[in-house]
N, C-alpha and C positions, 0 to 999 in steps of 0.2 A: 594453751596446754604446753608446758614445759617438753623438750626433748626429752625420751627414755635415755636413760645409762645405757652403758654398754651391760653391765650385769643384769637390768630388768629384760632386755632383748635376748640375751641369754636365755634367762629363765623361760621366759615366753616359748623361745624356739624349742626348747627343752620340754616343755609341756606339751607342745603341738605335736612333736616327733613322738615323744611318748603315747600321745592319743591315737596318732595313725598307727600306730604299730599294735596297739591295744585293738582297734577297730578289726585290721587285717587278720589278726589271730582269730578273733571272736568268729569274724566271719566264716576263715578258712573251716574252723572247729565245727561251725554251724551246718556245713555243705559236705562234711565229710571228705575232702577232699584227697586224703589219704588212700579210701575205695576206690576214686576214681582213679587215681594213678598206680594204685596197686601196694603201698606202703603198707608193711604192719600187717597184710593178710595173705594167706597162701590158699588155694584152691584144690579139694577134694573131689573127686567124682563118684558119688555114690550107686552103684546098679540096682534098683528095686524092681520087684515084680509088679508092684501096684503104687501107686500116688498116695492114697489113704487121705485126701486132702490137702497134700504140701500145694504151697502157692510160692511164687519167685518174690522175694523178700522178706519171706516168712524168718521168724526168729530163730537160730539154731541154739539149743542149749544142751548141757550135759551136765545129768545129776541138778536139774533146775538153775542152774548157773549158764547166762547167755554168753554163747564163745563165737557167734558169727550171725551172718545171714543166707538163707537161699539164694542162688545166682540161677544161671538159665535151666531150663527142664526138657529134657529132650524125651520125645518118646522112641522106644527101639523096639525091634519083635520079641524082645522077652521081658518088655516093662515101660521102665523110665529110668534115665539117666539124672542124677541131679548134681549140678554142681554146686557143693558148700564152700562158702568164702569165709573162712575161719581166719577169727582174729590171733596173731603169732602172741599175744601175751596172755592167753586163758590160761584156764586151770590146768594142771598137768595131774 
């Protein structure tokens, strides 16, 4: 097999690098790293007299549109404090 030309080596390297970046990007999007590090979200605490079946990681919707997830639930003397992790790009 003859040695590869310089152009062929550059093309192979470019395909490998693009493939690595695409795989890394897909992995980061799949595991929702932005939620883990807090990019693009903000937390609002809502005090509720009763929970009504709410649970951690439940979807938060506004007029039927998903806008975030339920975070930590804390029991208080007056009811429940619910941390709502809202997406900063949600509907206005």
